[in-house]
PyMOL commands that place a pseudoatom at each C-alpha (Angstrom):
pseudoatom trace, name=CA, resn=UNK, resi=1, chain=A, elem=C, hetatm=0, pos=[0.019, 0.069, 0.030]
pseudoatom trace, name=CA, resn=UNK, resi=2, chain=A, elem=C, hetatm=0, pos=[1.603, 3.221, -1.123]
pseudoatom trace, name=CA, resn=UNK, resi=3, chain=A, elem=C, hetatm=0, pos=[-1.073, 5.624, 0.160]
pseudoatom trace, name=CA, resn=UNK, resi=4, chain=A, elem=C, hetatm=0, pos=[-0.261, 5.551, 3.819]
pseudoatom trace, name=CA, resn=UNK, resi=5, chain=A, elem=C, hetatm=0, pos=[-3.033, 7.588, 5.369]
pseudoatom trace, name=CA, resn=UNK, resi=6, chain=A, elem=C, hetatm=0, pos=[-0.922, 8.506, 8.849]
pseudoatom trace, name=CA, resn=UNK, resi=7, chain=A, elem=C, hetatm=0, pos=[2.599, 9.593, 9.198]
pseudoatom trace, name=CA, resn=UNK, resi=8, chain=A, elem=C, hetatm=0, pos=[2.469, 10.552, 12.839]
pseudoatom trace, name=CA, resn=UNK, resi=9, chain=A, elem=C, hetatm=0, pos=[0.510, 11.043, 15.898]
pseudoatom trace, name=CA, resn=UNK, resi=10, chain=A, elem=C, hetatm=0, pos=[-0.370, 14.732, 16.459]
pseudoatom trace, name=CA, resn=UNK, resi=11, chain=A, elem=C, hetatm=0, pos=[-1.279, 14.436, 20.003]
pseudoatom trace, name=CA, resn=UNK, resi=12, chain=A, elem=C, hetatm=0, pos=[-2.594, 12.278, 22.816]
pseudoatom trace, name=CA, resn=UNK, resi=13, chain=A, elem=C, hetatm=0, pos=[-5.564, 13.084, 25.029]
pseudoatom trace, name=CA, resn=UNK, resi=14, chain=A, elem=C, hetatm=0, pos=[-5.736, 12.051, 28.616]
pseudoatom trace, name=CA, resn=UNK, resi=15, chain=A, elem=C, hetatm=0, pos=[-8.514, 12.963, 31.031]
pseudoatom trace, name=CA, resn=UNK, resi=16, chain=A, elem=C, hetatm=0, pos=[-8.357, 14.386, 34.398]
pseudoatom trace, name=CA, resn=UNK, resi=17, chain=A, elem=C, hetatm=0, pos=[-10.712, 15.769, 36.903]
pseudoatom trace, name=CA, resn=UNK, resi=18, chain=A, elem=C, hetatm=0, pos=[-12.148, 19.384, 37.184]
pseudoatom trace, name=CA, resn=UNK, resi=19, chain=A, elem=C, hetatm=0, pos=[-9.737, 21.657, 39.099]
pseudoatom trace, name=CA, resn=UNK, resi=20, chain=A, elem=C, hetatm=0, pos=[-6.743, 19.602, 38.473]
pseudoatom trace, name=CA, resn=UNK, resi=21, chain=A, elem=C, hetatm=0, pos=[-4.849, 22.106, 36.269]
pseudoatom trace, name=CA, resn=UNK, resi=22, chain=A, elem=C, hetatm=0, pos=[-2.297, 23.197, 38.784]
pseudoatom trace, name=CA, resn=UNK, resi=23, chain=A, elem=C, hetatm=0, pos=[-1.447, 19.640, 39.702]
pseudoatom trace, name=CA, resn=UNK, resi=24, chain=A, elem=C, hetatm=0, pos=[-1.281, 18.572, 36.112]
pseudoatom trace, name=CA, resn=UNK, resi=25, chain=A, elem=C, hetatm=0, pos=[1.020, 21.709, 35.316]
pseudoatom trace, name=CA, resn=UNK, resi=26, chain=A, elem=C, hetatm=0, pos=[3.325, 20.624, 38.073]
pseudoatom trace, name=CA, resn=UNK, resi=27, chain=A, elem=C, hetatm=0, pos=[3.550, 17.134, 36.852]
pseudoatom trace, name=CA, resn=UNK, resi=28, chain=A, elem=C, hetatm=0, pos=[3.817, 17.615, 33.305]
pseudoatom trace, name=CA, resn=UNK, resi=29, chain=A, elem=C, hetatm=0, pos=[6.107, 20.716, 33.198]
pseudoatom trace, name=CA, resn=UNK, resi=30, chain=A, elem=C, hetatm=0, pos=[8.169, 20.341, 36.516]
pseudoatom trace, name=CA, resn=UNK, resi=31, chain=A, elem=C, hetatm=0, pos=[8.487, 16.667, 36.726]
pseudoatom trace, name=CA, resn=UNK, resi=32, chain=A, elem=C, hetatm=0, pos=[8.130, 15.322, 33.130]
pseudoatom trace, name=CA, resn=UNK, resi=33, chain=A, elem=C, hetatm=0, pos=[9.969, 18.382, 31.776]
pseudoatom trace, name=CA, resn=UNK, resi=34, chain=A, elem=C, hetatm=0, pos=[7.308, 19.225, 29.093]
pseudoatom trace, name=CA, resn=UNK, resi=35, chain=A, elem=C, hetatm=0, pos=[6.527, 22.609, 27.959]
pseudoatom trace, name=CA, resn=UNK, resi=36, chain=A, elem=C, hetatm=0, pos=[3.038, 24.147, 28.650]
pseudoatom trace, name=CA, resn=UNK, resi=37, chain=A, elem=C, hetatm=0, pos=[1.290, 25.119, 25.258]
pseudoatom trace, name=CA, resn=UNK, resi=38, chain=A, elem=C, hetatm=0, pos=[-1.472, 27.896, 25.311]
pseudoatom trace, name=CA, resn=UNK, resi=39, chain=A, elem=C, hetatm=0, pos=[-4.806, 26.309, 24.476]
pseudoatom trace, name=CA, resn=UNK, resi=40, chain=A, elem=C, hetatm=0, pos=[-6.680, 28.190, 21.835]
pseudoatom trace, name=CA, resn=UNK, resi=41, chain=A, elem=C, hetatm=0, pos=[-9.081, 30.828, 23.111]
pseudoatom trace, name=CA, resn=UNK, resi=42, chain=A, elem=C, hetatm=0, pos=[-12.113, 28.959, 21.941]
pseudoatom trace, name=CA, resn=UNK, resi=43, chain=A, elem=C, hetatm=0, pos=[-11.175, 25.726, 23.905]
pseudoatom trace, name=CA, resn=UNK, resi=44, chain=A, elem=C, hetatm=0, pos=[-9.678, 27.428, 27.040]
pseudoatom trace, name=CA, resn=UNK, resi=45, chain=A, elem=C, hetatm=0, pos=[-13.100, 27.711, 28.804]
pseudoatom trace, name=CA, resn=UNK, resi=46, chain=A, elem=C, hetatm=0, pos=[-13.265, 23.872, 28.763]
pseudoatom trace, name=CA, resn=UNK, resi=47, chain=A, elem=C, hetatm=0, pos=[-10.500, 23.553, 31.280]
pseudoatom trace, name=CA, resn=UNK, resi=48, chain=A, elem=C, hetatm=0, pos=[-7.617, 21.267, 31.067]
pseudoatom trace, name=CA, resn=UNK, resi=49, chain=A, elem=C, hetatm=0, pos=[-4.063, 21.943, 29.841]
pseudoatom trace, name=CA, resn=UNK, resi=50, chain=A, elem=C, hetatm=0, pos=[-1.685, 21.160, 26.834]
pseudoatom trace, name=CA, resn=UNK, resi=51, chain=A, elem=C, hetatm=0, pos=[1.953, 20.067, 27.058]
pseudoatom trace, name=CA, resn=UNK, resi=52, chain=A, elem=C, hetatm=0, pos=[4.663, 19.366, 24.468]
pseudoatom trace, name=CA, resn=UNK, resi=53, chain=A, elem=C, hetatm=0, pos=[8.040, 17.660, 24.432]
pseudoatom trace, name=CA, resn=UNK, resi=54, chain=A, elem=C, hetatm=0, pos=[9.877, 17.862, 20.849]
pseudoatom trace, name=CA, resn=UNK, resi=55, chain=A, elem=C, hetatm=0, pos=[6.948, 16.662, 18.781]
pseudoatom trace, name=CA, resn=UNK, resi=56, chain=A, elem=C, hetatm=0, pos=[5.065, 14.780, 21.501]
pseudoatom trace, name=CA, resn=UNK, resi=57, chain=A, elem=C, hetatm=0, pos=[1.918, 16.473, 22.610]
pseudoatom trace, name=CA, resn=UNK, resi=58, chain=A, elem=C, hetatm=0, pos=[-0.211, 15.537, 25.645]
pseudoatom trace, name=CA, resn=UNK, resi=59, chain=A, elem=C, hetatm=0, pos=[-3.690, 17.191, 25.946]
pseudoatom trace, name=CA, resn=UNK, resi=60, chain=A, elem=C, hetatm=0, pos=[-5.413, 17.052, 29.293]
pseudoatom trace, name=CA, resn=UNK, resi=61, chain=A, elem=C, hetatm=0, pos=[-9.128, 17.296, 29.104]
pseudoatom trace, name=CA, resn=UNK, resi=62, chain=A, elem=C, hetatm=0, pos=[-11.666, 17.794, 32.002]
pseudoatom trace, name=CA, resn=UNK, resi=63, chain=A, elem=C, hetatm=0, pos=[-14.052, 14.873, 32.506]
pseudoatom trace, name=CA, resn=UNK, resi=64, chain=A, elem=C, hetatm=0, pos=[-16.974, 15.231, 34.891]
pseudoatom trace, name=CA, resn=UNK, resi=65, chain=A, elem=C, hetatm=0, pos=[-17.173, 11.701, 35.652]
pseudoatom trace, name=CA, resn=UNK, resi=66, chain=A, elem=C, hetatm=0, pos=[-13.326, 11.382, 35.383]
pseudoatom trace, name=CA, resn=UNK, resi=67, chain=A, elem=C, hetatm=0, pos=[-11.965, 7.802, 35.847]
pseudoatom trace, name=CA, resn=UNK, resi=68, chain=A, elem=C, hetatm=0, pos=[-8.217, 7.314, 34.961]
pseudoatom trace, name=CA, resn=UNK, resi=69, chain=A, elem=C, hetatm=0, pos=[-6.872, 5.152, 32.227]
pseudoatom trace, name=CA, resn=UNK, resi=70, chain=A, elem=C, hetatm=0, pos=[-5.425, 2.145, 34.076]
pseudoatom trace, name=CA, resn=UNK, resi=71, chain=A, elem=C, hetatm=0, pos=[-4.618, -0.069, 31.125]
pseudoatom trace, name=CA, resn=UNK, resi=72, chain=A, elem=C, hetatm=0, pos=[-5.011, 2.106, 27.991]
pseudoatom trace, name=CA, resn=UNK, resi=73, chain=A, elem=C, hetatm=0, pos=[-1.941, 4.371, 27.872]
pseudoatom trace, name=CA, resn=UNK, resi=74, chain=A, elem=C, hetatm=0, pos=[0.278, 6.557, 25.523]
pseudoatom trace, name=CA, resn=UNK, resi=75, chain=A, elem=C, hetatm=0, pos=[3.888, 5.398, 25.232]
pseudoatom trace, name=CA, resn=UNK, resi=76, chain=A, elem=C, hetatm=0, pos=[6.686, 7.922, 24.730]
pseudoatom trace, name=CA, resn=UNK, resi=77, chain=A, elem=C, hetatm=0, pos=[10.164, 7.351, 23.562]
pseudoatom trace, name=CA, resn=UNK, resi=78, chain=A, elem=C, hetatm=0, pos=[12.711, 9.123, 25.726]
pseudoatom trace, name=CA, resn=UNK, resi=79, chain=A, elem=C, hetatm=0, pos=[16.347, 10.015, 25.430]
pseudoatom trace, name=CA, resn=UNK, resi=80, chain=A, elem=C, hetatm=0, pos=[18.948, 8.990, 28.028]
pseudoatom trace, name=CA, resn=UNK, resi=81, chain=A, elem=C, hetatm=0, pos=[16.232, 6.689, 29.692]
pseudoatom trace, name=CA, resn=UNK, resi=82, chain=A, elem=C, hetatm=0, pos=[18.450, 5.496, 32.563]
pseudoatom trace, name=CA, resn=UNK, resi=83, chain=A, elem=C, hetatm=0, pos=[19.099, 9.250, 33.709]
pseudoatom trace, name=CA, resn=UNK, resi=84, chain=A, elem=C, hetatm=0, pos=[15.488, 10.009, 32.967]
pseudoatom trace, name=CA, resn=UNK, resi=85, chain=A, elem=C, hetatm=0, pos=[14.029, 7.044, 34.928]
pseudoatom trace, name=CA, resn=UNK, resi=86, chain=A, elem=C, hetatm=0, pos=[16.495, 8.027, 37.791]
pseudoatom trace, name=CA, resn=UNK, resi=87, chain=A, elem=C, hetatm=0, pos=[15.111, 11.773, 37.676]
pseudoatom trace, name=CA, resn=UNK, resi=88, chain=A, elem=C, hetatm=0, pos=[11.523, 10.467, 38.060]
pseudoatom trace, name=CA, resn=UNK, resi=89, chain=A, elem=C, hetatm=0, pos=[12.437, 8.358, 40.999]
pseudoatom trace, name=CA, resn=UNK, resi=90, chain=A, elem=C, hetatm=0, pos=[14.230, 11.366, 42.639]
pseudoatom trace, name=CA, resn=UNK, resi=91, chain=A, elem=C, hetatm=0, pos=[11.010, 13.390, 42.066]
pseudoatom trace, name=CA, resn=UNK, resi=92, chain=A, elem=C, hetatm=0, pos=[9.212, 10.890, 43.900]
pseudoatom trace, name=CA, resn=UNK, resi=93, chain=A, elem=C, hetatm=0, pos=[7.561, 8.997, 40.928]
pseudoatom trace, name=CA, resn=UNK, resi=94, chain=A, elem=C, hetatm=0, pos=[6.837, 5.368, 41.262]
pseudoatom trace, name=CA, resn=UNK, resi=95, chain=A, elem=C, hetatm=0, pos=[8.750, 3.935, 38.220]
pseudoatom trace, name=CA, resn=UNK, resi=96, chain=A, elem=C, hetatm=0, pos=[7.813, 0.421, 37.320]
pseudoatom trace, name=CA, resn=UNK, resi=97, chain=A, elem=C, hetatm=0, pos=[10.414, -1.034, 35.020]
pseudoatom trace, name=CA, resn=UNK, resi=98, chain=A, elem=C, hetatm=0, pos=[9.360, -3.607, 32.630]
pseudoatom trace, name=CA, resn=UNK, resi=99, chain=A, elem=C, hetatm=0, pos=[11.837, -6.304, 31.340]
pseudoatom trace, name=CA, resn=UNK, resi=100, chain=A, elem=C, hetatm=0, pos=[9.255, -8.564, 29.346]
pseudoatom trace, name=CA, resn=UNK, resi=101, chain=A, elem=C, hetatm=0, pos=[10.479, -7.205, 26.015]
pseudoatom trace, name=CA, resn=UNK, resi=102, chain=A, elem=C, hetatm=0, pos=[14.116, -8.207, 25.767]
pseudoatom trace, name=CA, resn=UNK, resi=103, chain=A, elem=C, hetatm=0, pos=[16.496, -5.159, 25.157]
pseudoatom trace, name=CA, resn=UNK, resi=104, chain=A, elem=C, hetatm=0, pos=[13.777, -2.687, 25.175]
pseudoatom trace, name=CA, resn=UNK, resi=105, chain=A, elem=C, hetatm=0, pos=[14.254, -0.470, 28.408]
pseudoatom trace, name=CA, resn=UNK, resi=106, chain=A, elem=C, hetatm=0, pos=[10.895, 0.819, 29.472]
pseudoatom trace, name=CA, resn=UNK, resi=107, chain=A, elem=C, hetatm=0, pos=[8.850, 1.417, 32.369]
pseudoatom trace, name=CA, resn=UNK, resi=108, chain=A, elem=C, hetatm=0, pos=[5.277, 2.697, 33.295]
pseudoatom trace, name=CA, resn=UNK, resi=109, chain=A, elem=C, hetatm=0, pos=[4.425, 5.671, 35.427]
pseudoatom trace, name=CA, resn=UNK, resi=110, chain=A, elem=C, hetatm=0, pos=[1.183, 7.202, 36.488]
pseudoatom trace, name=CA, resn=UNK, resi=111, chain=A, elem=C, hetatm=0, pos=[0.350, 10.871, 36.226]
pseudoatom trace, name=CA, resn=UNK, resi=112, chain=A, elem=C, hetatm=0, pos=[-1.096, 12.348, 39.492]
pseudoatom trace, name=CA, resn=UNK, resi=113, chain=A, elem=C, hetatm=0, pos=[-4.810, 11.360, 38.297]
pseudoatom trace, name=CA, resn=UNK, resi=114, chain=A, elem=C, hetatm=0, pos=[-3.797, 7.857, 37.955]
pseudoatom trace, name=CA, resn=UNK, resi=115, chain=A, elem=C, hetatm=0, pos=[-3.589, 7.697, 34.107]
pseudoatom trace, name=CA, resn=UNK, resi=116, chain=A, elem=C, hetatm=0, pos=[-1.000, 5.027, 33.019]
pseudoatom trace, name=CA, resn=UNK, resi=117, chain=A, elem=C, hetatm=0, pos=[2.098, 6.516, 30.884]
pseudoatom trace, name=CA, resn=UNK, resi=118, chain=A, elem=C, hetatm=0, pos=[4.655, 4.020, 29.311]
pseudoatom trace, name=CA, resn=UNK, resi=119, chain=A, elem=C, hetatm=0, pos=[8.271, 5.525, 28.719]
pseudoatom trace, name=CA, resn=UNK, resi=120, chain=A, elem=C, hetatm=0, pos=[10.530, 3.599, 26.220]
pseudoatom trace, name=CA, resn=UNK, resi=121, chain=A, elem=C, hetatm=0, pos=[14.332, 4.180, 25.726]
pseudoatom trace, name=CA, resn=UNK, resi=122, chain=A, elem=C, hetatm=0, pos=[15.107, 5.586, 22.583]
for i in range(1, 122): cmd.bond("trace and resi %d" % i, "trace and resi %d" % (i + 1))
show_as sticks, trace
zoom trace
């Protein structure tokens, strides 16, 4: 098939409870070291937050009856995984390393709302 319809993921949307913006900003900016993006003015009244690291974007949207994603998750490739995983531990994040895929350094963490995130060494 030469007409590949998709070339990249534009962003990943995760949910958060109402009023969690300050907590989200601390985790995604201060801990994960992402950059805060301004939401378009038409979307800002909905609440939530947008973050970016290189070409990876995470959008957090407010859900009235919020429940965290425990199984479904985004998986991000990260540079210097050993150093980054150590940084997360130092920040108090529970880093659950997985060794079930040989020679693929990876771990699972959870954001402050309980959403699962996988990190894979580049």
